[in-house]
C-alpha positions in Angstrom: 5.3 -12.9 2.4 8.6 -12.2 1.1 10.6 -9.5 3.2 10.4 -7.4 -0.3 7.7 -7.0 -2.8 7.0 -5.1 -6.1 4.0 -4.9 -8.0 3.2 -3.6 -11.4 -0.2 -2.8 -12.7 -2.5 0.3 -13.7 -4.0 2.4 -11.3 -7.9 1.3 -10.9 -8.9 3.5 -7.8 -7.1 6.2 -6.4 -8.3 7.9 -2.8 -7.0 10.7 -0.9 -7.8 11.4 2.8 -6.1 13.0 5.9 -5.9 11.2 9.1 -5.8 13.0 12.5 -2.8 11.0 13.6 -1.1 9.9 10.3 -1.4 12.9 8.1 -1.9 12.2 4.3 -3.2 8.8 3.3 -3.6 7.4 0.0 -5.5 4.2 -0.7 -4.3 2.6 -4.1 -5.9 -0.2 -6.0 -4.1 -1.7 -8.9 -5.2 -3.8 -12.0 -2.0 -6.0 -11.4 -0.3 -7.6 -14.2 0.2 -10.8 -12.3 -3.1 -12.6 -11.3 -3.7 -13.0 -7.6 -1.0 -10.1 -6.8 -1.8 -8.0 -3.9 -3.6 -5.2 -5.4 -4.7 -2.6 -2.8 -1.9 -0.6 -1.1 -2.3 2.1 1.7 0.5 4.8 1.7 1.0 6.9 4.5 3.0 10.0 5.8 5.6 11.9 3.8 5.5 9.4 1.0 1.5 9.7 0.5 2.0 13.7 0.6 4.8 13.5 -2.0 2.5 11.3 -4.3 -1.1 12.9 -3.7 -0.8 15.2 -6.7 1.6 13.0 -8.9 -0.7 9.9 -9.4 -3.9 9.7 -11.4 -6.4 6.5 -12.1 -5.0 4.9 -15.4 -1.3 5.4 -14.7 0.9 2.4 -14.8 3.1 1.9 -11.9 5.3 -0.2 -9.5 4.5 -0.2 -5.9 7.6 -1.4 -3.8 6.9 -2.9 -0.4 8.7 -4.2 2.4 7.5 -6.6 4.9 6.7 -5.3 8.5 5.7 -7.7 11.4 3.1 -6.6 13.6 1.2 -7.9 16.4 -2.5 -8.8 16.1 -4.8 -9.6 18.9 -8.0 -11.4 18.7 -10.5 -9.4 20.3 -12.8 -12.5 21.3 -9.9 -14.5 23.4 -7.3 -11.7 23.6 -4.6 -14.3 22.1 -2.0 -12.8 20.1 0.2 -13.5 17.1 2.5 -12.1 14.7 1.7 -11.3 11.2 3.7 -9.7 8.2 2.0 -6.6 6.5 3.3 -4.9 3.5 4.6 -1.3 4.0 4.9 0.7 0.7 8.3 2.4 0.3 8.0 3.8 -3.0 5.6 4.2 -5.9 7.5 4.5 -9.4 5.3 5.9 -12.5 6.3 3.7 -15.6 6.4 5.0 -19.3 
């Protein structure tokens, strides 16, 4: 994964929840302009709280992400390895 990623598309699914540890969480799925682009994003914390009432299904948006390296553990063997996962830093509504 590149260190920065932007994906443009139309919101096809928007789900809001409150996590006991992380607070507001938004699940955002896009019908992306680019085939095979990442289309599902999880937004947590203050950004999710700010966006919760501002987004709706059918809106065109740009989702800006940065890469974050996380350690993954194989539950069967206990082996670990690093992997990059996208962290949403902003969602911009397009006109």
